[in-house]
All heavy atoms as an XYZ file, in Angstrom:
786
protein
N      42.745    -70.480    -58.967
C      43.070    -69.558    -57.828
C      43.367    -70.346    -56.527
O      44.220    -69.957    -55.753
C      41.936    -68.655    -57.591
C      41.614    -67.554    -58.666
C      40.405    -66.770    -58.325
C      42.832    -66.650    -58.810
N      42.711    -71.516    -56.353
C      43.054    -72.334    -55.127
C      44.452    -72.831    -55.248
O      45.132    -72.925    -54.179
C      42.040    -73.491    -55.056
C      40.606    -73.136    -54.715
C      39.677    -74.377    -54.787
C      40.501    -72.493    -53.314
N      44.872    -73.279    -56.392
C      46.249    -73.663    -56.621
C      47.265    -72.648    -56.373
O      48.230    -72.891    -55.652
C      46.365    -74.358    -57.954
C      47.719    -75.027    -58.270
C      48.072    -76.106    -57.206
C      47.735    -75.615    -59.722
N      46.981    -71.467    -56.825
C      47.863    -70.387    -56.642
C      47.953    -70.100    -55.115
O      49.045    -69.785    -54.561
C      47.335    -69.140    -57.392
C      48.285    -67.853    -57.271
C      49.636    -68.136    -57.749
C      47.641    -66.746    -58.031
N      46.802    -70.112    -54.388
C      46.772    -69.864    -52.972
C      47.639    -70.916    -52.232
O      48.401    -70.634    -51.306
N      47.560    -72.232    -52.693
C      48.274    -73.262    -52.106
C      49.787    -73.071    -52.305
O      50.577    -73.269    -51.393
C      48.005    -74.696    -52.736
N      50.206    -72.557    -53.470
C      51.561    -72.278    -53.738
C      52.071    -71.163    -52.882
O      53.148    -71.272    -52.248
C      51.734    -71.904    -55.187
C      51.477    -73.232    -56.143
C      53.138    -71.370    -55.534
C      51.266    -72.869    -57.574
N      51.350    -70.078    -52.759
C      51.730    -68.966    -51.913
C      51.878    -69.415    -50.461
O      52.859    -69.030    -49.810
C      50.738    -67.811    -52.075
C      50.923    -66.682    -50.997
C      50.825    -67.216    -53.466
N      50.947    -70.150    -49.929
C      51.010    -70.645    -48.536
C      52.214    -71.486    -48.363
O      52.882    -71.415    -47.252
C      49.668    -71.405    -48.125
S      48.295    -70.347    -47.981
N      52.539    -72.400    -49.324
C      53.661    -73.227    -49.153
C      54.944    -72.435    -49.221
O      55.857    -72.755    -48.362
C      53.708    -74.175    -50.309
C      54.753    -75.313    -50.204
C      56.006    -74.993    -50.870
O      56.018    -74.150    -51.867
O      57.069    -75.472    -50.506
N      55.054    -71.467    -50.003
C      56.218    -70.659    -50.021
C      56.438    -69.757    -48.766
O      57.542    -69.747    -48.202
C      56.240    -69.679    -51.347
C      57.235    -68.600    -51.212
C      56.299    -70.476    -52.545
N      55.396    -69.335    -48.253
C      55.359    -68.528    -46.953
C      55.902    -69.515    -45.858
O      56.754    -69.184    -45.072
C      54.116    -67.942    -46.641
C      53.775    -66.782    -47.521
C      54.103    -67.447    -45.167
C      52.385    -66.207    -47.553
N      55.287    -70.719    -45.815
C      55.677    -71.625    -44.826
C      57.171    -72.128    -44.895
O      57.857    -72.288    -43.912
C      54.728    -72.947    -44.851
N      57.568    -72.330    -46.193
C      59.002    -72.703    -46.365
C      59.995    -71.621    -45.982
O      61.011    -71.859    -45.342
C      59.159    -73.204    -47.806
O      58.367    -74.286    -48.094
C      60.688    -73.620    -48.064
N      59.601    -70.387    -46.253
C      60.429    -69.226    -45.891
C      60.464    -69.141    -44.299
O      61.485    -69.002    -43.720
C      59.929    -67.966    -46.445
O      59.840    -68.085    -47.854
C      60.713    -66.798    -46.085
N      59.369    -69.385    -43.700
C      59.208    -69.373    -42.224
C      60.105    -70.491    -41.664
O      60.640    -70.375    -40.552
C      57.811    -69.484    -41.742
N      60.123    -71.662    -42.370
C      60.935    -72.795    -41.922
C      62.428    -72.373    -41.778
O      63.100    -72.730    -40.818
C      60.755    -73.986    -42.876
C      61.351    -75.275    -42.499
C      60.742    -75.821    -41.196
C      61.172    -76.317    -43.689
N      62.842    -71.668    -42.742
C      64.291    -71.150    -42.747
C      64.442    -70.111    -41.497
O      65.410    -70.166    -40.807
C      64.573    -70.472    -44.007
C      65.834    -69.609    -43.981
C      67.082    -70.408    -44.146
C      68.372    -69.575    -44.308
N      69.510    -70.196    -43.833
N      63.394    -69.340    -41.272
C      63.499    -68.299    -40.227
C      63.349    -68.967    -38.797
O      63.643    -68.310    -37.814
C      62.384    -67.204    -40.428
C      62.617    -66.373    -41.768
C      61.352    -65.471    -41.875
C      63.867    -65.547    -41.619
N      62.767    -70.148    -38.771
C      62.549    -70.802    -37.454
C      63.874    -71.286    -36.786
O      63.866    -71.534    -35.610
C      61.598    -72.008    -37.623
O      62.288    -73.061    -38.148
N      64.942    -71.230    -37.542
C      66.275    -71.622    -36.994
C      66.162    -72.964    -36.322
O      66.489    -73.057    -35.120
C      66.810    -70.557    -36.157
C      67.108    -69.213    -36.919
C      67.577    -68.114    -35.997
O      67.970    -68.342    -34.822
O      67.611    -66.939    -36.528
N      65.782    -73.986    -37.085
C      65.738    -75.325    -36.479
C      64.664    -75.465    -35.486
O      64.766    -76.254    -34.510
N      63.536    -74.885    -35.728
C      62.270    -74.948    -34.740
C      62.648    -74.344    -33.351
O      62.068    -74.750    -32.352
C      61.819    -76.344    -34.613
C      61.039    -76.835    -35.747
C      60.556    -78.136    -35.858
C      60.733    -76.057    -36.824
C      59.805    -78.612    -36.892
C      59.961    -76.538    -37.966
C      59.532    -77.861    -37.879
N      63.600    -73.398    -33.303
C      63.863    -72.784    -31.986
C      63.182    -71.397    -31.820
O      63.190    -70.873    -30.752
C      65.389    -72.517    -31.877
O      65.844    -71.680    -32.898
C      66.168    -73.910    -31.996
N      62.514    -70.936    -32.898
C      61.809    -69.615    -32.725
C      60.319    -69.945    -32.904
O      59.897    -70.404    -33.925
C      62.248    -68.639    -33.757
C      63.783    -68.298    -33.651
C      64.383    -67.314    -34.608
N      63.650    -66.133    -34.495
C      63.382    -65.357    -35.517
N      63.786    -65.665    -36.760
N      62.762    -64.226    -35.371
N      59.481    -69.569    -31.860
C      58.104    -69.950    -31.935
C      57.240    -69.303    -33.004
O      56.400    -69.967    -33.565
C      57.616    -69.653    -30.533
C      58.670    -68.874    -29.813
C      59.903    -68.961    -30.694
N      57.373    -68.018    -33.279
C      56.513    -67.383    -34.273
C      56.695    -67.968    -35.636
O      55.686    -68.339    -36.223
C      56.765    -65.861    -34.209
C      55.788    -65.074    -35.151
C      54.328    -65.364    -34.850
C      56.180    -63.624    -35.115
N      57.922    -68.107    -36.110
C      57.988    -68.755    -37.398
C      57.530    -70.195    -37.439
O      56.972    -70.726    -38.457
C      59.597    -68.667    -37.701
C      60.102    -67.599    -36.941
C      59.214    -67.564    -35.664
N      57.638    -70.870    -36.297
C      57.126    -72.245    -36.244
C      55.636    -72.338    -36.391
O      55.066    -73.140    -37.158
C      57.492    -72.822    -34.918
C      57.078    -74.300    -34.627
C      57.657    -75.238    -35.764
C      57.680    -74.817    -33.267
N      54.907    -71.345    -35.860
C      53.497    -71.185    -36.052
C      53.162    -70.880    -37.468
O      52.225    -71.557    -38.028
C      52.839    -70.162    -35.099
C      51.417    -69.889    -35.446
C      52.998    -70.557    -33.678
N      53.899    -70.120    -38.048
C      53.719    -69.754    -39.555
C      53.872    -71.082    -40.417
O      53.191    -71.253    -41.398
C      54.562    -68.593    -39.940
C      54.390    -68.368    -41.513
C      54.229    -67.265    -39.223
N      54.932    -71.827    -40.038
C      55.264    -73.087    -40.763
C      53.943    -73.955    -40.661
O      53.499    -74.462    -41.743
C      56.459    -73.762    -40.168
C      56.570    -75.137    -40.676
C      57.695    -72.990    -40.560
N      53.536    -74.300    -39.467
C      52.447    -75.189    -39.295
C      51.119    -74.753    -40.001
O      50.483    -75.502    -40.702
C      52.136    -75.327    -37.834
N      50.778    -73.503    -39.793
C      49.500    -72.907    -40.420
C      49.706    -72.854    -41.958
O      48.821    -73.282    -42.725
C      49.206    -71.521    -39.851
C      48.057    -70.899    -40.688
C      48.801    -71.641    -38.377
N      50.913    -72.377    -42.431
C      51.143    -72.360    -43.833
C      51.113    -73.637    -44.569
O      50.412    -73.678    -45.609
N      51.745    -74.613    -44.005
C      51.739    -75.940    -44.716
C      50.304    -76.533    -44.585
O      49.847    -77.152    -45.573
C      52.736    -76.860    -44.089
C      54.164    -76.610    -44.612
C      55.227    -76.675    -43.666
C      54.453    -76.492    -45.912
C      56.470    -76.404    -44.178
C      55.734    -76.235    -46.395
C      56.775    -76.249    -45.457
O      57.995    -76.025    -45.895
N      49.641    -76.383    -43.419
C      48.292    -76.940    -43.347
C      47.380    -76.341    -44.301
O      46.645    -77.087    -45.024
N      47.373    -74.988    -44.431
C      46.555    -74.308    -45.367
C      46.816    -74.686    -46.865
O      46.051    -74.923    -47.730
C      46.634    -72.845    -45.177
C      45.543    -71.982    -45.925
C      44.166    -72.421    -45.757
C      45.772    -70.547    -45.485
N      48.169    -74.836    -47.029
C      48.591    -75.117    -48.449
C      48.152    -76.469    -48.885
O      47.653    -76.666    -49.998
C      50.170    -75.108    -48.401
O      50.599    -75.504    -49.755
N      48.296    -77.469    -47.985
C      47.822    -78.861    -48.360
C      46.260    -78.880    -48.421
O      45.750    -79.551    -49.266
C      48.312    -79.924    -47.297
C      49.741    -80.233    -47.558
C      50.709    -79.958    -46.665
C      50.095    -80.917    -48.743
C      52.095    -80.236    -46.891
C      51.447    -81.274    -48.933
C      52.391    -80.902    -48.021
N      45.468    -78.049    -47.584
C      44.127    -78.061    -47.713
C      43.662    -77.434    -49.059
O      42.848    -78.073    -49.808
C      43.438    -77.279    -46.589
C      41.954    -77.305    -46.723
C      41.149    -78.294    -46.269
C      41.195    -76.235    -47.250
N      39.865    -77.924    -46.667
C      39.833    -76.737    -47.193
C      41.478    -74.971    -47.816
C      38.824    -75.906    -47.663
C      40.412    -74.256    -48.275
C      39.097    -74.646    -48.174
N      44.331    -76.248    -49.413
C      44.022    -75.743    -50.718
C      44.414    -76.534    -51.885
O      43.631    -76.724    -52.861
C      44.822    -74.357    -50.872
C      44.232    -73.245    -49.974
C      45.146    -72.093    -49.956
C      42.864    -72.727    -50.437
N      45.476    -77.312    -51.768
C      45.947    -78.245    -52.830
C      44.924    -79.373    -52.936
O      44.628    -79.733    -54.057
C      47.377    -78.804    -52.513
C      47.887    -79.801    -53.563
C      48.044    -79.176    -54.930
C      49.201    -80.345    -53.087
N      44.444    -79.874    -51.855
C      43.461    -80.974    -51.869
C      42.202    -80.482    -52.550
O      41.470    -81.364    -53.227
C      43.179    -81.385    -50.526
O      42.335    -80.519    -49.748
N      41.786    -79.228    -52.458
C      40.696    -78.729    -53.063
C      40.846    -78.707    -54.627
O      39.845    -78.847    -55.306
C      40.194    -77.354    -52.587
C      39.964    -77.345    -51.032
C      38.883    -78.388    -50.665
O      37.817    -78.357    -51.157
N      39.290    -79.192    -49.769
N      42.064    -78.384    -54.999
C      42.314    -78.287    -56.518
C      42.181    -79.703    -57.114
O      41.830    -79.812    -58.348
C      43.632    -77.729    -56.866
O      44.661    -78.627    -56.392
C      43.815    -76.319    -56.246
N      42.391    -80.729    -56.382
C      42.394    -82.076    -56.880
C      40.980    -82.523    -57.257
O      40.817    -83.597    -57.939
C      43.046    -83.035    -55.895
C      44.531    -82.809    -55.592
C      45.062    -83.785    -54.594
C      45.327    -82.747    -56.935
N      40.033    -81.745    -56.946
C      38.614    -82.054    -57.326
C      38.459    -81.781    -58.840
O      37.598    -82.413    -59.424
C      37.596    -81.238    -56.533
C      37.555    -81.595    -55.028
C      36.629    -80.625    -54.380
N      36.436    -81.029    -52.959
C      35.592    -80.512    -52.168
N      34.773    -79.417    -52.514
N      35.533    -80.946    -50.863
N      39.218    -80.880    -59.434
C      39.044    -80.515    -60.739
C      40.230    -80.644    -61.661
O      40.168    -80.620    -62.873
C      38.475    -78.985    -60.848
O      39.488    -78.199    -60.207
C      37.179    -78.860    -60.251
N      41.466    -80.629    -61.015
C      42.728    -80.816    -61.803
C      43.353    -82.142    -61.491
O      43.380    -82.585    -60.267
C      43.681    -79.614    -61.391
C      43.055    -78.260    -61.613
C      45.045    -79.798    -62.147
C      43.854    -77.167    -61.262
N      43.766    -82.862    -62.474
C      44.463    -84.210    -62.212
C      45.677    -83.985    -61.248
O      46.361    -83.037    -61.250
C      44.938    -84.558    -63.528
C      44.022    -83.849    -64.608
C      43.732    -82.637    -63.893
N      45.832    -84.994    -60.372
C      46.821    -84.941    -59.287
C      48.261    -84.594    -59.843
O      48.946    -83.804    -59.327
C      46.849    -86.298    -58.562
C      47.779    -86.404    -57.413
S      47.667    -87.879    -56.482
C      47.641    -89.138    -57.779
N      48.761    -85.314    -60.920
C      50.041    -85.093    -61.439
C      50.208    -83.684    -61.910
O      51.258    -83.052    -61.702
N      49.250    -83.118    -62.611
C      49.311    -81.760    -63.120
C      49.283    -80.737    -61.907
O      50.152    -79.890    -61.935
C      48.068    -81.491    -64.039
C      48.022    -82.384    -65.293
C      48.085    -80.052    -64.496
C      49.223    -82.333    -66.148
N      48.376    -80.928    -60.987
C      48.333    -80.081    -59.896
C      49.608    -80.040    -59.025
O      50.222    -78.931    -58.739
C      47.141    -80.363    -58.954
N      50.110    -81.207    -58.833
C      51.367    -81.277    -58.006
C      52.552    -80.737    -58.799
O      53.388    -80.062    -58.209
C      51.579    -82.768    -57.549
C      52.784    -82.810    -56.583
C      52.587    -82.463    -55.244
C      53.950    -83.227    -56.935
C      53.561    -82.581    -54.410
C      55.017    -83.326    -56.118
C      54.818    -83.016    -54.862
O      55.935    -83.096    -53.949
N      52.593    -81.062    -60.095
C      53.686    -80.505    -60.884
C      53.755    -78.965    -60.933
O      54.800    -78.438    -60.786
N      52.614    -78.397    -61.065
C      52.541    -76.902    -60.994
C      52.848    -76.409    -59.617
O      53.624    -75.452    -59.470
C      51.127    -76.390    -61.420
C      50.947    -76.804    -62.956
C      50.992    -74.889    -61.232
C      49.441    -76.565    -63.458
N      52.301    -77.002    -58.595
C      52.474    -76.622    -57.150
C      54.014    -76.679    -56.817
O      54.555    -75.712    -56.275
C      51.665    -77.545    -56.281
C      51.686    -77.268    -54.797
C      51.159    -76.226    -54.112
C      52.365    -78.075    -53.906
N      51.361    -76.349    -52.796
C      52.204    -77.477    -52.546
C      53.113    -79.203    -53.908
C      52.697    -77.988    -51.384
C      53.604    -79.787    -52.748
C      53.321    -79.133    -51.513
N      54.583    -77.817    -57.074
C      56.045    -77.990    -56.735
C      56.961    -77.142    -57.634
O      57.864    -76.545    -57.123
C      56.394    -79.425    -56.715
O      56.223    -79.993    -57.962
N      56.648    -77.116    -58.888
C      57.515    -76.352    -59.792
C      57.511    -74.852    -59.585
O      58.577    -74.194    -59.373
N      56.289    -74.201    -59.364
C      56.232    -72.811    -59.068
C      56.764    -72.564    -57.588
O      57.430    -71.498    -57.339
C      54.910    -72.278    -59.198
C      54.478    -72.172    -60.676
C      53.042    -71.645    -60.802
C      55.436    -71.371    -61.538
N      56.574    -73.508    -56.780
C      57.127    -73.393    -55.349
C      58.646    -73.316    -55.388
O      59.276    -72.502    -54.720
N      59.239    -74.237    -56.170
C      60.680    -74.300    -56.192
C      61.193    -73.000    -56.815
O      62.199    -72.338    -56.309
C      61.191    -75.524    -57.127
C      60.950    -76.850    -56.336
C      62.649    -75.336    -57.512
C      61.072    -78.032    -57.390
N      60.569    -72.461    -57.798
C      60.930    -71.204    -58.453
C      60.892    -70.057    -57.491
O      61.883    -69.252    -57.344
C      60.143    -70.865    -59.655
C      60.428    -69.629    -60.371
C      61.858    -69.668    -60.994
C      59.386    -69.318    -61.352
N      59.773    -69.944    -56.832
C      59.610    -68.853    -55.846
C      60.508    -68.935    -54.640
O      61.068    -67.933    -54.226
C      58.128    -68.700    -55.481
C      57.130    -68.369    -56.535
C      55.670    -68.440    -55.994
C      57.415    -66.943    -56.992
N      60.710    -70.085    -54.175
C      61.666    -70.258    -52.964
C      63.106    -69.922    -53.358
O      63.822    -69.321    -52.654
C      61.548    -71.671    -52.395
C      60.223    -71.774    -51.598
C      62.722    -72.143    -51.544
C      60.167    -70.898    -50.352
N      63.449    -70.380    -54.595
C      64.760    -69.958    -55.033
C      64.954    -68.504    -55.255
O      66.031    -68.010    -54.865
C      65.012    -70.708    -56.422
O      65.026    -72.113    -56.318
N      63.983    -67.785    -55.717
C      64.049    -66.467    -55.855
C      64.151    -65.691    -54.477
O      64.914    -64.750    -54.278
C      62.866    -65.865    -56.629
C      62.864    -66.151    -58.086
C      61.501    -65.688    -58.731
C      63.976    -65.472    -58.807
N      63.345    -66.219    -53.587
C      63.387    -65.662    -52.172
C      64.784    -65.892    -51.499
O      65.339    -65.097    -50.894
C      62.235    -66.226    -51.254
C      60.902    -65.646    -51.780
C      62.479    -65.957    -49.783
C      59.713    -66.295    -51.134
N      65.296    -67.121    -51.684
C      66.651    -67.454    -51.210
C      67.682    -66.540    -51.781
O      68.556    -66.082    -51.059
N      67.578    -66.260    -53.039
C      68.546    -65.359    -53.796
C      68.378    -64.018    -53.283
O      69.364    -63.256    -52.969
C      68.350    -65.542    -55.202
C      69.235    -64.701    -56.026
C      70.573    -64.738    -56.067
C      68.831    -63.605    -56.901
N      71.077    -63.845    -56.985
C      70.087    -63.133    -57.510
C      67.588    -63.127    -57.384
C      70.027    -62.070    -58.479
C      67.628    -62.220    -58.254
C      68.772    -61.599    -58.814
N      67.158    -63.401    -53.248
C      66.960    -61.995    -53.042
C      67.028    -61.753    -51.526
O      67.631    -60.737    -51.056
C      65.510    -61.545    -53.541
C      65.375    -61.547    -55.037
C      63.851    -61.333    -55.339
C      66.312    -60.515    -55.605
N      66.337    -62.507    -50.651
C      66.286    -62.223    -49.253
C      67.432    -62.754    -48.419
O      67.934    -62.144    -47.532
C      64.936    -62.731    -48.719
C      64.490    -62.293    -47.342
C      65.342    -61.534    -46.432
C      63.283    -62.528    -46.713
N      64.546    -61.294    -45.321
C      63.345    -61.940    -45.430
C      62.106    -63.235    -47.051
C      62.324    -61.972    -44.545
C      61.099    -63.288    -46.096
C      61.258    -62.713    -44.948
N      67.778    -64.001    -48.679
C      68.825    -64.660    -47.931
C      70.193    -64.684    -48.542
O      71.136    -65.190    -48.004
C      68.386    -66.132    -47.583
C      67.140    -66.246    -46.790
C      65.917    -66.708    -47.320
C      67.101    -65.862    -45.414
C      64.829    -66.735    -46.636
C      66.049    -65.995    -44.699
C      64.812    -66.411    -45.302
N      70.267    -64.037    -49.707
C      71.594    -63.867    -50.452
C      72.224    -65.216    -50.788
O      73.473    -65.299    -50.762
C      72.570    -63.011    -49.687
C      71.989    -61.624    -49.293
C      71.935    -60.769    -50.593
N      71.463    -59.435    -50.277
C      70.577    -58.733    -50.958
N      70.057    -59.267    -52.068
N      70.192    -57.570    -50.704
N      71.425    -66.186    -51.111
C      71.941    -67.478    -51.520
C      72.210    -67.494    -52.989
O      71.289    -67.010    -53.749
C      70.927    -68.525    -51.122
C      70.671    -68.673    -49.644
C      69.497    -69.649    -49.278
O      68.720    -70.000    -50.179
N      69.471    -70.015    -48.019
N      73.345    -67.986    -53.371
C      73.791    -67.905    -54.782
C      73.060    -68.956    -55.627
O      72.566    -69.969    -55.213
N      72.934    -68.559    -56.909
C      72.415    -69.458    -57.888
C      73.431    -69.485    -59.073
O      73.655    -68.444    -59.736
C      71.049    -68.975    -58.471
C      69.885    -68.906    -57.486
C      68.642    -68.211    -58.116
C      69.492    -70.275    -57.046
N      73.957    -70.690    -59.308
C      74.991    -70.785    -60.390
C      74.235    -71.090    -61.692
O      73.041    -71.087    -61.719
C      76.062    -71.913    -60.017
C      75.453    -73.235    -59.806
O      74.283    -73.442    -60.219
O      76.111    -74.097    -59.431
N      75.020    -71.192    -62.684
C      74.496    -71.328    -64.074
C      73.605    -72.543    -64.148
O      72.491    -72.588    -64.697
C      75.570    -71.342    -65.174
C      75.125    -71.557    -66.609
C      74.163    -70.404    -67.003
C      76.335    -71.674    -67.501
N      74.028    -73.680    -63.566
C      73.164    -74.924    -63.582
C      71.912    -74.775    -62.890
O      70.886    -75.209    -63.346
C      74.019    -76.052    -62.964
N      71.900    -73.960    -61.761
C      70.603    -73.760    -61.051
C      69.706    -72.868    -61.882
O      68.552    -73.061    -61.942
C      70.981    -72.997    -59.688
N      70.310    -71.828    -62.560
C      69.461    -70.979    -63.346
C      68.838    -71.812    -64.639
O      67.745    -71.566    -64.871
C      70.308    -69.793    -63.872
C      70.678    -68.840    -62.739
C      71.631    -67.767    -63.268
C      69.462    -68.115    -62.097
N      69.671    -72.596    -65.159
C      69.224    -73.391    -66.290
C      68.081    -74.372    -65.851
O      66.968    -74.476    -66.483
C      70.318    -74.211    -67.002
C      69.791    -75.291    -67.963
C      71.217    -73.290    -67.667
N      68.258    -75.007    -64.659
C      67.280    -75.926    -64.115
C      66.034    -75.095    -63.838
O      64.886    -75.576    -64.166
N      66.024    -73.908    -63.197
C      64.873    -73.133    -62.911
C      64.211    -72.795    -64.221
O      62.952    -72.804    -64.271
C      65.307    -71.963    -62.049
C      65.721    -72.218    -60.633
C      66.221    -70.984    -59.998
C      64.540    -72.823    -59.844
N      64.922    -72.375    -65.215
C      64.400    -72.066    -66.553
C      63.586    -73.210    -67.137
O      62.468    -73.049    -67.632
C      65.403    -71.579    -67.495
N      64.043    -74.443    -66.975
C      63.399    -75.647    -67.458
C      62.105    -75.848    -66.631
O      61.144    -76.301    -67.263
C      64.292    -76.789    -67.375
C      65.492    -76.834    -68.372
C      66.473    -77.923    -68.065
C      64.989    -76.940    -69.794
N      62.128    -75.633    -65.318
C      60.938    -75.731    -64.529
C      59.838    -74.825    -65.019
O      58.699    -75.122    -65.238
C      61.196    -75.540    -63.013
C      62.063    -76.729    -62.534
C      59.977    -75.373    -62.230
C      62.565    -76.511    -61.098
N      60.283    -73.596    -65.264
C      59.338    -72.446    -65.719
C      58.757    -72.909    -67.140
O      57.610    -72.859    -67.356
C      60.001    -71.089    -65.851
C      59.100    -70.173    -66.570
C      60.331    -70.628    -64.510
N      59.683    -73.463    -67.990
C      59.234    -73.867    -69.296
C      58.210    -75.064    -69.182
O      57.153    -75.075    -69.834
C      60.398    -74.285    -70.155
N      58.457    -75.988    -68.272
C      57.522    -77.134    -68.130
C      56.210    -76.715    -67.566
O      55.177    -77.205    -68.067
N      56.173    -75.851    -66.607
C      54.908    -75.306    -66.116
C      54.123    -74.608    -67.139
O      52.933    -74.632    -67.320
C      55.102    -74.401    -64.839
C      53.828    -73.726    -64.402
C      55.663    -75.293    -63.642
N      54.916    -73.718    -67.935
C      54.211    -72.954    -69.117
C      53.574    -74.014    -70.083
O      52.482    -73.774    -70.513
C      55.262    -72.093    -69.675
N      54.369    -75.043    -70.447
C      53.769    -75.999    -71.383
C      52.553    -76.674    -70.815
O      51.595    -76.782    -71.593
C      54.879    -77.046    -71.718
C      54.299    -78.265    -72.471
C      56.025    -76.476    -72.582
N      52.600    -77.036    -69.587
C      51.373    -77.675    -68.959
C      50.156    -76.708    -69.071
O      49.159    -77.069    -69.468
C      51.693    -78.129    -67.498
C      52.575    -79.239    -67.433
C      50.350    -78.430    -66.764
C      53.187    -79.547    -66.049
N      50.443    -75.482    -68.677
C      49.304    -74.537    -68.577
C      48.808    -74.075    -69.906
O      47.682    -73.835    -70.115
C      49.705    -73.343    -67.785
C      49.585    -73.722    -66.290
O      48.562    -73.986    -65.793
N      50.713    -73.593    -65.597
N      49.738    -74.048    -70.942
C      49.303    -73.448    -72.179
C      48.846    -74.573    -73.178
O      48.033    -74.267    -73.971
C      50.528    -72.728    -72.843
C      51.004    -71.445    -72.122
C      52.218    -70.899    -72.825
C      49.873    -70.393    -72.221
N      49.342    -75.781    -73.034
C      49.066    -76.689    -74.091
C      48.399    -78.082    -73.620
O      48.016    -78.777    -74.379
C      50.328    -77.115    -74.912
C      50.997    -75.884    -75.408
C      52.202    -75.364    -75.011
C      50.450    -75.210    -76.539
C      52.858    -74.318    -75.462
C      51.026    -74.032    -77.029
C      52.268    -73.675    -76.538
N      48.378    -78.279    -72.327
C      47.831    -79.561    -71.871
C      46.351    -79.446    -71.621
O      45.931    -78.560    -70.819
C      48.544    -80.004    -70.633
O      47.915    -81.164    -70.046
N      45.555    -80.268    -72.179
C      44.108    -80.296    -72.004
C      43.885    -80.903    -70.557
O      42.842    -80.619    -69.946
C      43.389    -81.046    -73.053
O      43.802    -82.381    -72.998
N      44.811    -81.663    -70.063
C      44.735    -82.251    -68.683
C      44.805    -81.232    -67.577
O      44.470    -81.534    -66.397
C      45.693    -83.354    -68.495
N      45.223    -79.978    -67.899
C      45.418    -78.980    -66.847
C      44.099    -78.382    -66.312
O      44.117    -77.595    -65.450
C      46.367    -77.893    -67.400
N      43.012    -78.829    -66.863
C      41.733    -78.424    -66.349
C      41.212    -77.120    -66.972
O      40.309    -76.515    -66.442
N      41.694    -76.725    -68.181
C      41.255    -75.535    -68.881
C      39.883    -75.794    -69.576
O      39.524    -76.749    -70.149
C      42.232    -75.067    -69.852
C      43.549    -74.754    -69.313
N      43.899    -73.528    -68.914
C      44.584    -75.569    -68.962
C      45.069    -73.454    -68.442
N      45.602    -74.691    -68.403
């Protein structure tokens, strides 16, 4: 749950980074700072029980997937076939780690 919280905070912060328009809008800038700070704190807590490479792989992989979806749905950013294949491979990798790796902390 801590890792999921870290991912959600990172995705919120990255979305706010886009909305900050180059750090020119103060409210999104505050969300960026708080979101990334909380995300890294939560990620650091997961490292007590989940190996660093596994935790970071899941954190970054799911973060990439969610940010790509937000970019596509909210900001109307396109995803070509290569991007979709790459995202599918990320999902497959995270699934393999969570379903089959004993190092994932299960």
